[in-house]
N, C-alpha and C positions, 0 to 999 in steps of 0.2 A: 171732475176736467184736473184739478192739480193734483190728484194721486194718482192721476195718467203721465201729466206731465214730468212728476220726479219718480216715474219708476216702482212707484209702489205700490205692486198687483194687489199685495196679500190685503193691503189697506183699500183699494178697491173691492175686495172681493165684501168686504164687511158691508158692504154696501147693497148688495145683491138681496132679493127677493126670494123669503124661504123657498119658492117653487123653483127659481135658475139653480141654487144652490145643491138642489134635488137632483138637476141633471148632472150639475159639473161640479167635483171636487175644488178646493182650496188649492192644491199642490197642481192640480191639472189646470185651474185659471190661470195661476202666475206661470205654469210654463208653455200653455197657450200665447200670453203675451210677449214673453220672453223670446220663441221661438221665431213670431212673425214683425218685432223690431229690430232680430238680428238678420233675419231672411232679407227683410225688404230696405234695410239700411238705416232704419228710420232714426233720426239725431235727438228730435224733439216734437214736439204736439202741443196745440194749442186747438182752443175751441170758442164760440162764440155760439151764444141763444141767440137764435134768429126771429124770435115771435115769442107770443102769449102762449101757453097752455092749450091743446084739445081739448075738445069736452070728454074723449077719449083716455086722456092721462097724458097724453105723449107733451113731449115737449121738441118743436125742431132747433136745432144745432148743425153748424159747420164745423167741421172738424179738420186741421190743416196737418198734414204729417210732413216735415220736412225729412230728405233721404240722400244717403250720401250717392246713391246710385241714380236717381229718378229726380226729374222736378217734383218741384212739393206737389203729392198727396193728399186732394181736397174731396172729402164725403160729405155731401149734404143728408144729414138722416131723421129721423123723429125718434127723441129716446122715450122710452114707454116707463113711467114711473106711477108707482103702487104705493098708496100711504099703509102704513103698518103702524099704527097707535099713533103715534106725536111724528112719527119719521115719515118720509116719503124715500123708498126703495128703486133699483133699477131692477124689472124685469126682463134680466140681460140674456142674451142671445149672441152666437159669433158674427152675427151679421152688423153687430154694433161695434168693429172696428173695423170689416172693413163691408159694406152691403152686398157686396156681391160675392160674400163667402157661403149668405143661405146657414145654414143648421149644421150641415155636414161636407163644407169645403176646407182647404188646408190651405198655404200658402207656398210659393215656390218662387224663388228669382230664377231665371235661367240668363246666365250672360251670353252675350253671342263669342263666337270663340275671341280669345284675347290675339293679336298680334301685334307687333314691337315695329316700327320705323326701321329700317335699314341705317346704317354706318358703311359711310363711301370717303375717298382719300378724296384729294383735292381734283383729280380728273377723272372721278367719278367711279373707279376703282372700289366695287362691293367686299367689304371689311367683314358685314357680321352682316345677315338676312334670315329672314323667316323662311324654314321650307315645310312642305307639307308631307308628314310620313303617319302611319300608323301606329301608335304607341299602346304596348303591351305592358299590361299594367295589373298589383294585385289590392282588391280592397282587405287588410288583413282580417278584420271583423269578422269577414263572410267566407275565410277558409272552413271547410272542412276538415278532409284528412291533411294536415297541413304538409306533412315529410312526403307523401306522394303527390301531392300537387306539386311543391315546388322543385321534386326532382323533377316530373315530365315538363314544368317550365323550363328547368335549366338546360335540358335535352336540345328544346324547341331555341332555345335562342342562345344558345353557345355559353351561358356564364354559367361559373360553379355555385354551387347552391348555396356557399356561404358568403357568396355574392351578395343573390338576391335578399338570403337573411338579412346579412350588413342594412341593405335597403330599406328594408320593412322595420328595421331596430335604430333608422336613427332618430338622432334627436328631432324633436318635433314634428314626427310622424303621428299625425291623431288615426286609430286603429280603421274609423270610419273613411277612412281618405282614399283615394285611386292614388296609389304609390307606384311612380313611373318605373318598368325595370329596362326597357330594352323597345328602341324606337326603330322602325322596318320603310326605308322610303317607299313612297306610293300606297296603291292600296294593299291590305291584305289578300292573299291567296285564299281562294276555298279550302285547302287541304290545311293552309295554317289555322284558319277558324275553327274547320274540326279538330284539329291537335289540341285546341286549347279553350273547349267547351267543357271549362269545370266551375264549379263554386269558387267565388273571389277571385276568378279570372277574367280580367276584362280585354279588349282591342279596341281602343277608340281612334277616331280622326283627331289630327294633333296638327299643333306646329313646333316647330324644333329650329333652334337658334343653330347656324351653322356660321362657321367663322372659316373664308377660303383660304387665308392665309396663315392659319393655327398659330403656332406658337412666335411668329415673326411678329404678329401687330398684340400679339395676346396681353400685352401692358398696357397697349393704349386703349382698345374695345375692351378691356375685361371680358367677365363672364355672366351668365344667369347660372339661375336653380328657381326648380318650382319652390314657391310660395311654402315656408313651412305653417306648424298651425300657428307657431309663436309670431309671425310675422301677419298673419290675418288677426288674431288679438291684439296685438299693439297697435293695429294700422290706423292711427288717427282721422283716417278721411273712412274709412269702414269699405277701402271701394277695394281691395286686393280679394282675389276671388283664389280659392285653394289650387285651382289648377294654374294661377297665373306662373308667368315669369320674372324671375324680379332681378333687376342688375346688384351684382353682386361686389363687382370694383371698377374700375378704369371710368371709361363715357357712359356702359352700361347702368352704371350705377350712379355717375354725377348726373347724367342724363336721360337719368330713367322717367321723368314724369314727359319729356317732350318725346323718348321712343316708344314709351308703352300707351300716351294719351289715356283715354279713357273708355272702357268697351261700352258699349252699349246693352241692352237686354231687355226682357219682359219682366214684368208681376205677375203672377197668372194663377189664379183661382185653381186649384188639381184636386182631384179624389184622393181623399186621404191614404187609401188600400192603395191605388193600384199607381197614385200620381200623373194620372193621365190629365190633360187640361180640360179644362170647362171655360174660363173665359181669362180676358184678361184686363187687369186691372189699370195698367199705364204702360208704358214701353219708352226706352231711351233712343237715341243713335246714338250715344256716347260724342267723345271727341277723338278726331281722328289721328293714328299715332305722327309723326312727325318723323322723314330721315333726315340724318343731321350730316352735311360735308363738311370733310376737316380739311385742315391745312395742312395734314401729311403727305410726304410725296411717298407712297408705299414703294418707289424702284428705290429711291435712298434709303427708306425703310429697312427694305431686304437686304443693302449693300452694308448699311450700320451694322445689321446684325451678323451678315457672314464675315466682315471681317474682326468683330469682335470675337465669334466662335472660331476664329482657326487660331486662337491661343491654345496651347497643350491645355489637356484637363477639362475640368468643369469649371471653367473662367466665372468668375463673381465681378459684376460691374455693370455699367448703366454710361448710356452716352445720349444726350442732349444735341440737336440740330437746329439752330433758329433764324430766321429771316429776321438781323439787328436791323434795318429801317422799319418794321412793322411788329414786332413782336410774335410772326405766326411761327408754330411749331411745325418744323419741318420733318424730325425723325424723334421717334423718343423709344429708346430699347432700353430695358433690363436683361442680365443675364446672370442664373439662368432662367429661361424661360418654360413654360408647358403648353402644352395644349389644350385651350378653350373649349373645342369640342368635347372633351371626355369631360370636365368638369360640369359641365350641362347635365350629364345621366351620369356624373359620380363612375365613369368606368375606369379608372385608371386600375390599371393592374398592380401587383404587388412590388414589382419593384419600385415602379412609377411613384405608387404612394408611399413607398418609405421614402424615396427624392423629395417627394412633395412636404413629407411632415421633418424634412431634416432640418433641425433649427440652426445650420450654418449656411444651407445651399438656399433654403425658402423661398423658392422656384417663384411664387404667387406674387411675394410680395414686391412692389415696382421700386425701386433703387432709385430712378430717376427725380421721383418726387416723396416719396415716404419711407426715405431713408439717409439717415443723416451723419457726416464725415468729418474729422478735419480734414483741408485743404491742403496744408502743406504750401509750396511757393507759387502757386496761381495765386495765393491772395498778396502775394508782394504787392502786386501793383494798386492794391488800395493802401499799404503801408505808404508806398512813393507818391500817392495823390493825397496823404495827409500830409507829407512832408514838404511837401511843395505848397500846398494851403495856411499848415499852422506854423510849419517852423522857417517859410520863406525861402526853400529851397529852391536851385534850379535843375535842370539835368546837368548843369556844369559844377551842381557844386564838389567839390572832393571830400571823399571818404575813404579812410585806410579800410583796406580788407584784411585783418590779421587773422591765425588762425584760430584763435579762439578770444571770446570773452565774457570777463566777470564781474560779478558783483556779490561783493562779500564771498561768501562760502559755495556760491554757486557757478561754473563756468558753461557757459554754449561752448560747443565746437562750428565751426566752418565744413561743410561736406567735402573740403580736401581732406581735412583728419582722417577721414573712416577710409578716404582711397590713396594715403599713403603720401599725399603730394604737398608742398610747400604752401605757404601763406600766399593769396593771389596780391596782396601790397596795394600798393594806391590806385583808388579807383576814383570816380566820381558817381552823384546819384543814376545816372545814365546804364553807366559802365556796370552797376551796380547790379541793377535789377538786368541786365543784359546777361552778367556770369552769375547770376542767383547768388551772389555772395549773402551768405547767412548773418555773419558778422558785422555787414554792413546796418541789415534791416533790425538787428539787436541793438546798434546804437540807435538807431531812431528811433523805435521804438522805447527804448529808456528815456531819451532825449524830448519825446511827446510826454512820456507818463509825467516828464520834470516838471513841463509843461501846464499840462491840464488833463488828467489820467480819463477826462473824457474821448480827448479829442480822436483818438484811435479808434474805440469804440463806436465815436458818434459816425464816422469815414466809413465804418463799414456797413452801418445802418443806411446810411446815404446812399450806398451801392446794391442795398435792398437785400442785406444778410438779416436775420434776425426778425424775421416777416415774413408770412405766406407772399407771394408774388401777385396774386390774386387769379390765376389762372381759374376758369370756368369751368365748371361740368365735370374738374378734375381734382381728384383726392391729393393733397399736398402738407407734408411740413414747414412749419417755421422756422424750426432751425434754434439755435442760442449763438450770440455776440454777446461775452461775457461782459460786463461793466463793473466798478465798485458796487453798483445796489444792488446788482443781480447777483455776485457772489455773496455779500452780505446775507441777503434772503433766501438763496439754494443754497449755500455752502456754510454758512453760519461762519463767515471767516473775511477777514479785510482784505484790501489788496493791496497789492504790493507789485513794485518795478518788473518783477519778474513775470506778473501775468501779460503784464504788455509785452515784453520779450519776447514771450511765448506767442501771443497774438501779432508779432509783425510778423513772423514767418507762416500763420496761418496753422499753429498749434494750440495747445493746452486746452482748454474748454470751446472752441470755436466748435460748432457742429453749422455743415448746410449740406444743402441740397444739391446735386449734379443741375438740376433746371436754372436754383438759384447762380451757379457760379456761371454758368452759359449766359446768364441775364446780363451779371458784370460785363463781361467782355461783347457783349452786345452792345453794352453801353457806350462801353470804349471804341467802338468801332463804327458806331453811327454819328459820333461828335460831341457825348454825354448826355443824352437822355435816355434814362430809365425806364422801360415801357413795361408794359403788362403784355404778358404772352399768352396767347390764346391758340387753341387746338380747335375748336367748332369757327367753324366760317357760315353756316347758315343752315337755316333747316327750312323742309318745305315737303307738304302734305304730298301722297303718293301720284304722280299724274305729273307733278312742277307745277300743283297750284300753292296759293298761299305761299311765296317763299319770303323767309322772316331772314334779315342782316343781322348774325348775333355777334360774331365777332370783327371788332373794327383794331384799329392803331390808337391806344389810351397810353396816355403819359402818367406816369406816374410822380416824377420828378426829374427836374435838370441835375447833374450833379451840380457840387458845389463847387469846379473850377472853373478856370478859364480858358478860352480856347488854345494858349497858349501852354497852358499846361495839359490839358487833354492831349494835346498834340505832342508832346513831350511821352506820352503814354505810349500814345500811337510808334512813335520813332524807337523807342526803345523793345515793344515789342514786333515790329519789324527786323530789327536787327539781332533780334534773341533768334531768330530763324535762318537768320542769314547776315554773316558776319565773315572778313577774313581770316578770323582768328578761328575759326571753325569752333565755337565754344559754345554753349545753353544746347539747344534743339537745332542749332547750324549742322549738327553731327550727323541728323534725319533729313533736314530739309534742306541744305545747303546746295543739292541741283536741284531742286523742285523749281522749275521757269516760274509757276504761277507765283505771284505774288503772295502771302500766306503768312501773317504774324499768329504769334502764340505766345506762351509761357508752360512750362515742365512745373508739376510740381510731385515730390515724394513728400507723402505724410506717416509720418510715424505714429502707431496706434498702440491700444493695449495699454494697462498698466504699468508693467516696466519697459516698454517699445520692443519685448522680444519677440514679437512676429514681424510676419515681411509687410514693408510699408505700401502705403496704396500708392495707385500707380496715376497720376492726373496728367492730362494737357488740355489748354482752353488754345483756342483758335479762332481767327476771322482769316475773311478773303473777300478779292481780291481787296490790297492795302499800299500797293502802290502812289505815289501821290495825284491825285487826277480822280483814283480807280473810286465806288461808291460800292462799300463791302456791302456783298448778296447774303453770306450766309456766317453763322458765329456758330463753335460748338464747345462742349465739354465730352471727352471720352476719359470715362473712370475706372481702375481695377480695384478691387479688395486686396489687401495680401497679397499684390504680384512682385511687387519691385521699385525698381526708379523710374519718375514720368520718362524721362527720354530713353528708356529702354524697352517699355511695354507699350503705355498709351499714344506716345509721338508715333511711332511707327506706325501703329494701327490708325490714327490719325492719317497720315501722308497714304495711306492706302485709298482711306474713305475717300478724301478731296482728288486723289488721281482720280478713281470712277466720276467724282462730281463735274469736274471741270472737263473731262471728257465727253459726259452726256449731259450735262444740264449746266453750266456755267455759263449766264447771256455776258460776264465782261472780263476783265484781264486776259493775261497772254496765254494761250495752252499750252502747258510743259510738255515736252518729248519723252518719249516713254522711258521711265528710268525702273533700273529693280529696285528689290527692296533696302532700306538702309536700316540702320539700329546702330545702339553703342552702348556703352555699360559704364560710363564715368560721367558726374556732374549735371546739376540741372539747372 
């Protein structure tokens, strides 16, 4: 029994009687056990002797096999023993594995047709669902005349032979597996069946994944593909079946266990030759897949996607919209995007495949949560917060804004220098943020560093940077907040005041996701509570049974600021979008009647800053006195230009739609034309 538990089938074979060994070779014996263990998903075996040996030399035993696919398999049987000199040997037959096998049976596990739960937005609009199809596929190992067969299949399905060959030769494909080539909606016609009556070609009833909104929600839903041999072999649960759809990204990946459930199935005794059923050993109903309802508003999602796509060229960027009072993700868009329906069957044409594989475009990467960027000036709210907490500044603290700031041999310029303007002169902490004076923040960064090098990094961490937000079911990166220990460990270099100066305006080694920065501004909007974003609200089985609440308002921490200090941040951000001087993003939002607060950001990048900067705009609203902000956002474009010229106007277009269609408070804006600007941030 111990040898069976250990999977030492060769050792078990040594305990067989000579008669049993004449019936089955050691290799066939080992293969028999190995195949059954794999097919039945057996993960452990235990046994007990139930009584004394009988006069016929049999010993009553109970064998319990734990399976990943079924409830424990319990077999009560008699173990026939024969004495051979001083040893007792087993007169083995296949019925000692499963008594139902008899001497000639084999084992098949036949899983129920795998299905997945739906993904729906907050209003019940379907973002992903299963659809019944007829799946045309090929078992490569069963092909006879390969060239002729592929030619005929190509003509029927309308795919080039080269594309079919690529599917068959894809890494991880087992030659004995059914490889999907193309899905046909509904039932196959008699004509189709006749045309594809070829060795190795099969048509199976199957379930395909359908994404009704295509590229618009691709990075929210993610996508699925059929399981590969590697998936099956590396699955620790042993539950993944060769024809099962596996989540590869987004919620299809993060919430795969909910969406997939566990298909039921039957463990059968079958004829070893024909595979005809003889008897059922055990069966399982499985675990029903769950539908998941999101916090996403697909109408807002479409509008964000549309506004971002309106920029010229193949724009690269991301946008995140949150409810700052709850942490709900209302929209999450990454550009460029792709059609997840094509990802399922790997049916990208040559042009689209080149786009998918382009290392710069990377349309399958979710830039909102799984890419990292310097943030530029939208970080300045954090530096302002640190100045108030650790240096005792208030909004009225006077600070000069010279054209440049110098430490030793290094000089940092304000943005006015690049634009050929004169120094901004005497400002306050408040107006320094409104007018986004870089040299004001360089001075603050140096002053904080002089007091304690941890002050500014610690404030950034208090706002949630440098750590994952904790959004459930959704892949994300943590980013980097540099500090003296980090720099020593990763750069093998000591911390310098220049590092704090760079950090003060969201540059240097700082790396953040757009989701993290949207969460920063949501915390300011709601009065100082950093919340954990969530995108899955609840799950339920088909038919509305067994509803499970999954998402809820979850506090990460309160910001280490007083109510007065939070109010100062809010006041400066409101003035940044609406002020008499027309500075900052007031160039874009000055005539926007609905009260919006925000901050532009222009983030230099690349080793020599030679590339165009990333364009950022962070916002929330409504934000007049007495308003309760209901939406917070970040829009970011890679290598596009200044925040005020690109991200801010796109944000305005989105908010204008939102206010006209969905806003629940604040003054409705009058119709206004497009706005833009080309200097300052």
